[in-house]
N, C-alpha and C positions, 0 to 999 in steps of 0.2 A: 469797766469800759475797756473793750478789747478791739484792736484794729490798727489801721494805718491812717495817719493824718498827714497829707502831703502839704508842705509849706513852701511858699515862694519866698525864700529868705532874702531880706534886703541887705544893702551894704551896711558896714559898720555894726554888724550883728554877728556874733559868733554862733556856731551850731549849738553850743551849750546854752546860749541865751535863748535860742528858739525853742529848745526842749524845755527850758525853765518856764517860759511863758505858757507852753502847752500844758505843762504839769499844773500850773496855777489855775488856768482857765478850766481845764477838764476835771480837776480834783483827783486825777489818777497819778499816784506817786510813782508807780512802776512805769518808767518811760525810757526810751533810748532813741537812737537815730541811725540811719544808714548812710555812710559816706560823708565825711566831714567836708564842709565848704569853708574856705578861708574867709575872714571877716570882710574883705573887699570884694568877694565874689557874691553873685546873686543866684537865685534860681531854686531848682527842685531839691528839697530836703525832706525825705520820708521820715516821719517821726513815728515810732512804734509805741503803742500803749498796751498795758496789761500783758496777756499771754503772748502777744505779738513780739515782745522783747526776746522771747526764746528763739526767734528766727535770726537774730543778729549774726551768729557765727555760721549759719548754714544756708544763706541766701544763694539760690542758683544763678541769679542774674546780677552781675556786677558791672555790666556795660553802661557807659555814660555817653551823653551827647552835649556838646557845648557850642555856644556862639562866643567867639573870642575876637577881640580887636587888638591890633598891634601897631607899633610905630618903628620904622627902620631908622637907624642912625643914632640910637641911644643904647647904652649898656648900663645895667645896674647890678648891685650885689645880689638882689633877690630875683633877678630876671623879669621884674615887672616895674611899672611906673612908680610904685609906692616905696621902692627901696632907695638906697643912696645911688645917685647917678655917678658912675665911674668914668664914663667917656661919652662924648658927643661928637659926632662926625657927620660930614655931608655924605648922604647916600643918594644914589640915582637908580634905584631899582625900578624896573618897568613891569607892567602887568604880564607881558609875554614871558619875561624871565621868571617871575614867580609861578605862573601857570606851568612853565616847563619843568620846574623842579618838584612840584607838588607830588607827582607820581612816585618820586623817590622816597617819600615819607608816608606811603600807605602800605598796608599789609603788615607783616611781622617785621618789626625793626628793633634795633637796640637803642636804648636810651639811658643816659647817665642821670640819676636823680639830682636835683639841685641841693646845694648846701642848706638853703633855707627850706627844710622839709622836716616832717615829723619822724622820718625813718631813724632807726637806732643803729649805732655802730659802737661796738664794745660797751654796750649798756647806756650810751649817751645819745640824746636826740641831736640830730645834725644841726637843727637851728640853734640849739644851746651852744654848740661849738662855734657856729658861724658868728653868733653875737659876741663871742670872745675873740674874734678875729682869727680863729683857727680853721683852716681848710684841710680836709682829709680826702684821700683818694676814695672814690666811689666806683664800685663795679657797675658796668652797664648791664641793664636788665632787658629781657625781651618783652615788648608790649605789642599790641595790635591796634593799628589805626584802620578801622573798617572803611571809613571814607573821610576825605579831606576836600572841602569845597570852598573855593574863593567866592565870597558873596559880594564883596565890594573892594575897590582899590582906588585910592586917590594919589596919583603920581606926584602932584605938587606938594602934598602934605606928607608923602611917604608913609601912608597909613593903609591898613587893610583890615578886612573883616572876614573871618573864617568860620565855617561850620565843621566841627570835628566830632566824629563818632568813634569811640575808642574803648579799649578794654580797661579793666581795673589796673591801677598802678601807673597810669599815664599822667605825666605832668605837662599841662598845656604850656606852662612857662618855658619848660625845657624844649618843647617842640618848636616854639617861636624862636628861641635862642638858636636852635640848630638851623632853622630856616634862614635866619640872618647870616649865620656863618657860611652856609652853602651858597649864599648870594654875594659873598665877599664883603659883608658889612656886619653890623650888629643890630639887634632888635630887642624890644621889650614888649611885654603884654600890657595893654592899657585898660582893658576891661574883660570880665569873664562872667557869662551867664550859663548855668547848667540847665539845659532844656529837657533832659531826660536822665533818669537814674533808677536803677533796679526795676525797670519796667513801667515806671510812672513818668508822667510828663507835666508840663506847666498847666495844661488844661485840667489836670486833676487837683491842682493846688489852690490854697487859700493864701491871701496876702497876710502880712503881719498885722496890718490895721484891722482886717476882717477878723482875724483870730482874737485880737484883744477885745473886740466888741461882742464876742460870742458868749452864749450861756453854755452850761454843760450839755443841755439838750441839743443845742446847735452843733456842738462838737460831735456828739453821738450821731447826728444826722449826716455829718460829712465824713465819718469814718469809712474807710474802705476795709473790706473783710480781710482777716489774716490770710485766708486762702489766696488772695490776690498776689501775695509775695511768691507764690509757687506755681503760677500758671504754666510755667515751662514743663512741669511734670504732668504725665498722663494721670487719668483718674480711674479709680476702681471703687465701685459702690458695693457695700456689704449689707447683709441682712441684719435684722435687729439683734439676733443672738450673736452674730459675729461682731457687731458693733460693741456689745457689752463685753465680750471677751477682749477685744482690742483695747477698749478704754481701760480695762483692768490689767493691761500689760501682756496679754497672751498673743502668741503668734497664730496666724490663720493658715490652714492648709491650702495650697495653691489650687488643688483639684476641686475644692469647694467654692472657689471664687468665680461665680458665673460671669461677672462683668470684666474679668481680667483679660486684657488683650492677649490673643494667642501668640503674638510675636514678642512677648516679654523677654527680657534678658536678665541674667544673673547680675545682682547688684543694682538693678534699676530701681529708682525711687518713684513711688506713686503717691498721689493725693488720695487719702482714704476717706470716703464719705458714707454716711447713712442718710439716704435721701438727699436733702440739701444741707445737712449738717456736716461740716468739715471736722473730722476727728483728729487728723494729724497726717504724718508721713510714714509710709511703710516701705521696706526694701526687700527685694527678693533674695532669699538665701536658701539655695537648694530647693526644697519642696515647700517652703513656707514664706509667707509674707510677715516679716518681723517688724517690730516697732523701730522706726528711725527717730521720730520725735512726735510726742503727743501735744495737741493744741486744744483739745476739748475743754470746755469751761465747766 
C-alpha cells in the first residue's frame, strides 16, 4: 500500500499516535508523516505509506495555513493557554489597533523560536531545557508570513481569530506573543487548527473516527498518489524503453526526451512518468536527466 492518507488530527492526540492508528488499520508497517502537530493542535496531518515515506526529506512544499485563536492579557511559559500562566493583566486592545499592526507581521520577518519547541541547541531539545527551568538564548530566524488575516475580534473578551499562511519553521505561538508585545500587552494562543500542509487541505482529510472504522480496502480507496506530493514540479513523459532504463538507474539523454519543456533549467527537478505511471523524480545535469529519487513499485 503506497500513497498519502491525510488525517484531520484531533486534540489530545500526538502525530505519532495518528501514524500508529494508520499503521494498524492499513497493515502497512512502513509509515511516516509530514509536519508534526502538537497534541493540542488539530488539523491536516499527511501520513505517508509505503514508498511515499521516501519523500519525507525532499518535499518541495512545506508551506502551511492555520486558523489560530488568541487571548490578550495572558502570558504563559509555553506561549499558549496550556502552559503555566505567568502573568494576567487587563488589556484594552481594539480591532483598529490590531488591524493596524498586522501588516508589520507579513512578508519576510525575523522570529525567535519558543523555548518549548523541538529545536536542538548543543544537542539538547529546547523543551527539555525548558522543563528543567533553563532558558537559553535563541537566534532569530527568517520566516515568511504570506498572509495574515483577522477573521474575528471580541473586544470585551480581548480575543481574536486569525488565518495565517506561512513558511516552514513558523511558530504561531511566537507570532501571537509578538503581536501582544507590539500592542503593549501580552497574549497567548488558545487554539490552533492547521487547514493546509504540504499542498493538502482539510477537504482531503479523514477524521480519526473515520480512520478507526476503516478496512484496509477503505484506506486504499482514500489514498492520494505519491505523485501528489510533487505537483509543484513539471512533468516529463518518457517512452517504454526510457522508462525501463530510468527504473534501472540509468540517466536519459535530454535530446531524446520529446516531452521535455524547451525552457528547462540546469538543476531543475521533473516528475518522470511513463503514461500515467509515476516513476520518480529526475534532475537536469548538463545533457542528461539523472535520477533524483525513484518511487516506482
